[in-house]
C-alpha positions in Angstrom: 101.4 116.9 90.3 98.7 115.2 92.4 97.9 116.3 96.0 100.6 115.7 98.6 103.6 115.8 96.2 102.8 112.7 94.3 102.4 112.1 90.5 100.7 109.5 88.4 103.5 107.0 88.9 103.2 107.3 92.7 99.4 106.8 92.5 99.8 103.7 90.3 102.2 102.3 92.9 99.8 103.2 95.7 97.0 101.3 94.0 99.3 98.3 93.6 100.3 98.3 97.2 96.7 98.8 98.4 95.4 95.9 96.3 98.2 93.7 97.6 97.6 94.7 101.2 93.9 93.9 101.0 94.4 90.6 99.2 97.5 89.2 101.0 97.8 91.0 104.3 94.3 91.7 105.7 93.3 88.0 105.7 96.3 87.2 108.0 95.8 90.0 110.5 93.5 88.0 112.8 95.9 85.1 113.0 98.8 87.5 113.8 96.7 89.1 116.5 95.5 85.9 118.0 99.0 84.3 118.1 101.0 87.5 118.9 103.2 86.0 116.2 106.0 86.9 113.9 104.8 86.1 110.4 107.9 84.9 108.6 106.3 83.9 105.3 104.2 87.1 105.0 107.3 89.2 105.6 109.1 87.3 102.8 106.1 87.6 100.5 106.1 91.4 101.0 109.8 91.7 100.5 109.5 89.8 97.2 107.5 92.6 95.8 110.7 94.7 95.6 109.4 97.4 97.9 112.4 97.2 100.4 114.4 98.5 97.5 112.3 101.7 97.0 115.3 104.0 97.5 117.9 101.6 96.0 119.3 102.8 92.7 118.1 100.8 89.7 121.8 100.0 88.9 121.7 97.7 91.9 118.3 96.2 91.1 116.2 98.6 93.1 113.1 100.6 92.2 115.0 103.9 92.3 111.7 105.5 93.3 112.7 107.7 96.1 111.4 108.6 99.6 107.9 109.8 98.5 107.4 106.3 97.0 108.8 104.7 100.1 106.4 106.6 102.3 103.3 105.6 100.4 104.4 102.0 100.4 104.7 102.0 104.2 101.5 104.0 104.6 99.3 101.7 102.5 100.6 98.6 104.2 100.2 100.2 107.7 96.6 101.1 106.9 95.9 97.4 106.8 98.5 96.1 109.2 100.8 98.4 111.1 102.9 95.4 111.9 103.7 94.7 108.3 104.2 98.4 107.6 106.7 98.3 110.5 108.4 95.3 109.0 108.9 97.1 105.7 110.1 100.3 107.3 112.6 98.5 109.5 114.3 96.8 106.6 114.1 100.0 104.5 115.9 101.6 107.5 118.4 98.9 107.2 119.1 99.9 103.6 120.3 103.3 104.6 123.6 102.4 106.1 124.7 100.5 102.9 123.4 103.2 100.5 125.2 106.0 102.5 128.3 104.3 103.8 128.8 101.0 102.0 131.7 100.4 99.7 131.0 99.6 96.0 131.7 95.9 96.7 129.3 95.9 99.7 126.6 97.6 97.5 127.1 95.2 94.7 126.9 92.2 97.1 123.9 93.2 99.2 121.7 95.8 97.5 120.5 93.5 94.7 119.6 90.8 97.2 117.8 93.3 99.4 115.9 94.8 96.4 114.9 91.3 95.3 113.5 90.5 98.7 116.1 87.8 99.3 117.7 89.6 102.2 116.1 91.5 105.0 118.5 94.0 106.6 118.2 95.6 110.0 120.1 98.1 112.1 121.1 97.4 115.7 122.2 100.4 117.8 120.2 100.5 121.1 121.5 98.6 124.2 119.7 97.7 127.5 121.7 100.0 129.8 122.2 103.0 127.5 118.9 103.2 125.6 118.8 106.2 123.4 122.2 107.4 124.6 124.2 106.1 121.7 127.6 107.1 123.1 126.8 105.0 126.2 126.9 101.7 124.3 129.3 99.0 125.5 129.2 96.4 122.7 132.7 96.0 121.4 134.4 95.1 118.1 138.1 94.2 118.5 140.4 93.9 115.4 142.0 90.5 115.2 144.1 90.2 112.1 141.8 90.2 109.1 138.7 90.0 111.3 136.8 91.8 114.0 135.4 90.0 117.0 132.1 91.4 118.4 130.8 91.0 122.0 127.7 92.5 123.5 124.0 92.8 123.2 121.5 94.9 121.3 117.8 95.4 122.0 114.6 96.7 120.2 116.0 95.6 116.9 113.3 95.9 114.2 113.0 92.6 112.2 115.3 90.9 114.7 113.7 87.4 114.1 113.5 87.7 110.3 116.6 89.7 109.5 119.4 88.2 107.4 121.9 91.1 107.6 122.3 93.2 110.7 124.0 96.6 110.7 125.6 96.7 114.1 127.2 99.7 115.7 129.9 98.8 118.2 132.7 100.4 120.2 136.1 100.2 118.6 137.7 103.0 120.7 137.0 105.8 123.1 134.7 108.9 122.7 132.4 109.7 119.9 135.0 108.7 117.3 135.3 105.3 118.9 132.1 103.9 117.3 132.1 101.8 114.1 129.5 100.1 112.1 129.6 96.5 110.7 127.5 94.1 108.6 126.8 90.9 110.5 125.2 88.0 108.7 122.7 86.1 110.8 124.4 82.7 110.3 127.7 83.9 111.8 129.0 81.7 114.6 128.7 83.6 117.9 125.6 85.4 116.8 122.1 84.6 118.2 118.7 86.1 118.5 117.0 86.2 121.9 113.5 84.8 122.5 110.6 86.8 121.2 108.9 88.7 124.0 105.1 89.3 123.9 104.4 93.0 123.3 101.5 95.4 123.5 101.0 95.8 119.8 102.5 95.4 116.3 101.7 91.6 116.5 103.4 90.0 113.5 106.5 92.3 113.7 109.6 91.4 115.7 111.8 93.8 117.6 113.9 91.8 119.9 117.4 91.2 121.2 120.6 90.3 119.4 123.6 88.7 121.2 127.2 88.6 120.1 129.5 86.2 121.8 133.0 86.3 120.2 131.2 86.7 116.9 133.9 86.9 114.2 133.3 88.8 111.0 135.8 89.7 108.2 137.3 93.2 108.3 135.6 93.7 104.9 132.3 93.9 106.7 133.2 97.3 108.2 130.9 100.0 106.9 132.9 103.1 105.9 135.8 103.7 108.2 136.5 103.0 111.8 134.9 105.9 113.7 131.9 106.3 111.3 129.5 104.4 113.6 127.9 107.5 115.2 127.3 109.0 111.7 125.8 105.7 110.5 123.5 105.6 113.5 122.4 109.2 113.4 122.0 109.6 109.7 120.0 106.4 109.4 117.7 107.5 112.2 117.1 111.0 110.9 116.9 110.4 107.2 115.1 107.0 107.2 113.9 106.2 110.7 111.9 109.3 111.3 110.1 109.5 107.9 109.5 105.7 107.9 107.9 105.8 111.3 105.9 108.8 110.3 104.5 106.8 107.4 103.5 104.0 109.8 101.7 106.5 112.0 100.0 108.0 108.9 98.7 104.6 107.8 97.3 103.9 111.3 95.7 107.3 111.3 94.0 106.7 108.0 92.7 103.3 109.3 91.3 105.1 112.4 89.3 107.5 110.3 88.1 104.8 107.9 86.9 102.5 110.6 85.4 105.2 112.8 83.4 106.8 110.0 82.1 103.4 108.9 81.1 102.7 112.5 79.3 106.0 112.9 77.4 105.6 109.6 76.2 102.1 110.5 75.4 102.6 114.2 71.9 103.9 115.1 71.1 106.2 118.0 67.9 108.0 118.7 66.4 106.7 115.5 69.2 108.0 113.2 72.9 107.3 112.4 75.4 108.0 115.1 77.2 110.2 112.5 74.3 112.7 112.6 74.9 113.6 116.3 76.7 117.0 116.6 79.2 115.8 119.2 80.2 112.9 117.0 80.7 115.2 114.0 83.0 117.3 116.1 85.2 114.4 117.0 85.2 113.1 113.4 86.1 116.6 112.3 89.1 116.7 114.7 90.3 113.3 113.4 90.0 114.5 109.8 91.7 117.8 110.5 94.6 116.1 112.2 94.9 113.6 109.4 95.1 116.3 106.7 97.8 118.1 108.6 99.7 114.9 109.3 99.6 113.8 105.7 100.8 117.2 104.5 103.8 117.3 106.9 104.7 113.7 106.1 104.8 114.0 102.3 106.3 117.5 102.3 109.3 116.3 104.3 110.1 113.4 102.1 109.5 115.4 98.9 112.3 117.7 100.2 114.4 114.6 100.7 113.9 113.5 97.1 114.9 117.0 96.0 118.1 116.8 98.0 117.1 119.9 100.0 117.8 120.5 103.7 114.9 119.1 105.7 116.1 117.6 109.0 113.6 119.9 110.8 110.7 118.9 108.6 111.5 115.3 109.2 111.5 115.8 112.9 108.3 117.8 112.8 106.6 115.3 110.6 107.3 112.5 113.1 106.2 114.6 116.0 102.9 115.7 114.3 102.1 112.2 113.0 102.8 110.3 116.1 100.9 112.6 118.5 98.0 113.1 116.0 97.6 109.4 115.5 97.5 108.8 119.2 95.0 111.6 119.8 92.7 110.4 117.0 92.9 106.8 118.1 91.8 107.9 121.6 88.9 109.9 120.0 87.9 106.8 118.1 87.9 104.8 121.2 85.6 107.4 122.8 83.2 107.2 119.9 83.2 103.4 119.9 82.7 103.4 123.7 82.3 99.9 125.0 82.3 98.5 121.5 85.9 99.5 121.1 87.0 97.4 124.0 86.5 94.1 122.2 88.9 92.6 119.7 86.2 92.0 117.1 86.7 95.6 116.1 90.2 96.9 115.1 90.1 100.2 116.8 91.7 99.0 120.0 94.5 97.5 117.9 95.1 100.9 116.2 95.6 102.5 119.6 98.0 99.8 120.8 100.0 99.9 117.5 100.2 103.7 117.6 101.9 103.6 121.0 104.7 101.5 119.5 105.7 104.3 117.1 106.3 106.9 119.9 109.8 106.0 121.1 111.8 104.8 118.1 114.0 107.4 116.3 113.3 109.8 119.2 110.3 110.4 121.4 108.2 113.5 120.9 110.2 115.3 123.6 113.4 114.6 121.6 111.8 116.1 118.5 110.7 119.2 120.4 114.2 119.5 122.0 115.8 119.5 118.6 113.2 121.9 117.1 113.8 124.2 120.1 117.5 124.2 119.3 116.7 125.1 115.8 114.5 128.1 116.9 117.4 129.3 119.1 119.9 129.0 116.2 121.8 126.2 117.9 120.9 123.4 115.5 123.7 121.1 114.6 124.7 120.2 111.0 121.9 118.7 108.9 122.3 115.1 107.6 119.9 115.9 104.7 122.5 118.5 103.5 125.6 116.3 104.2 124.2 113.4 102.2 122.1 115.3 99.7 123.9 113.8 96.7 122.9 110.3 97.9 119.4 111.3 98.7 118.5 113.3 95.6 116.2 111.4 93.3 117.7 111.5 89.8 115.1 112.0 87.0 116.5 108.9 85.2 115.9 106.6 88.2 112.1 106.7 88.5 110.4 105.6 85.3 109.0 108.4 83.1 105.5 109.4 83.6 103.3 107.3 81.4 105.3 104.2 82.2 103.7 102.4 85.1 105.9 100.5 87.5 104.4 97.4 85.8 106.0 98.4 82.5 109.4 98.6 84.1 111.6 95.5 84.4 111.0 93.9 87.7 113.7 94.0 90.4 116.0 91.0 90.6 113.5 89.0 92.8 111.6 86.1 91.2 108.1 85.6 92.6 108.1 82.0 91.6 111.1 81.1 93.7 110.4 78.9 96.6 113.5 79.7 98.6 114.9 83.0 99.8 118.7 83.3 99.8 121.4 85.8 100.6 125.0 85.5 99.6 126.4 82.4 101.3 123.2 81.7 103.3 119.8 80.1 102.9 117.1 81.8 104.8 114.2 79.4 104.5 111.2 78.6 102.4 108.8 81.2 101.0 105.2 80.2 100.3 102.0 81.9 99.6 100.5 80.6 102.9 101.2 82.2 106.3 103.6 80.7 108.7 103.2 82.8 111.8 105.4 81.7 114.7 104.5 82.8 118.2 106.8 83.7 121.1 109.3 81.1 122.1 
């Protein structure tokens, strides 16, 4: 085993993702920043690599590579562009609901398309008036014969403007058992996406509003049973949302260290490199120390997920440590850059803006501390990592044997040479090697 719970197969994958990110993503970052735009074609190009299906079983066309592999994919993309790391994590989050609660027919219909990069899934839970209070949602789904009719509004939906299949939690009854989850295709009559709003950071990533106005979907689009909506929302957030966002923070953190050490080595003060000054070494040492701890907590937590072991607390702690540490290190980097860091010709100010975006989703730091406090007092609720252990555990037969690189393994169902991306019953638009970044409308 390599450092941080990876093996040779993981490191081969890391090298592949890193090369792709440098070649395909980095040249587009300046355009995304300048236009504050959603980069549709780049999102599709990344999806076509098969990485959205990292945790999808190979029987459904996925990689079957597990959560450690998923984490390093997100980390390496986020090191170059947190926006594109966020894009991947949001659709990988959208995978969770189908893997955990989908029927066999739903899995056969959607997972191969997702793994191939032909379909980008999302999950839509949060509403304007209820925020993180899931039970306060008012979006409704009313049974009408063989259909459900949805009415309401969702906000802060990751990949809102590029998503093809939205996992929507809506109210079908009263109390906590009155929430249910549904799959809603983006071409359904009565569904629309709100205008993209300019945001502080993550330029290139969309997290907007979805509207449902008498949106009719077949009853077969119900995930699990009526009343499973709360379980869908919470399990997706705990088991995918927190580690995914942890990985985005980790990638940002690594970029902060890389950029700041390069700046200090090349900048002269008092006739010698800035890096030779004692106070600068102290700040760099703090950044390095935080990064080491953050990486250990991140990969340890997802290693436990892959083993099917209880790890809700480790997942919460990893998000807490990574988000707070990345923010602290980005502020230290801004201090070191001083006035140079205020201009957009250097990426350090982008790192700080992007890091702030990872704070709230899947629970703020106060929420993580609250849950960890309950654990310390012996009042923790049941663990999702235990309840769904059989679905989370990485089977030895799934991930290719050591010595077989991912390149030796049959590719997912996606075809890189295809010029169109499709999902069942829907055409989602052209895919090309060139960027098509669309600004706010």
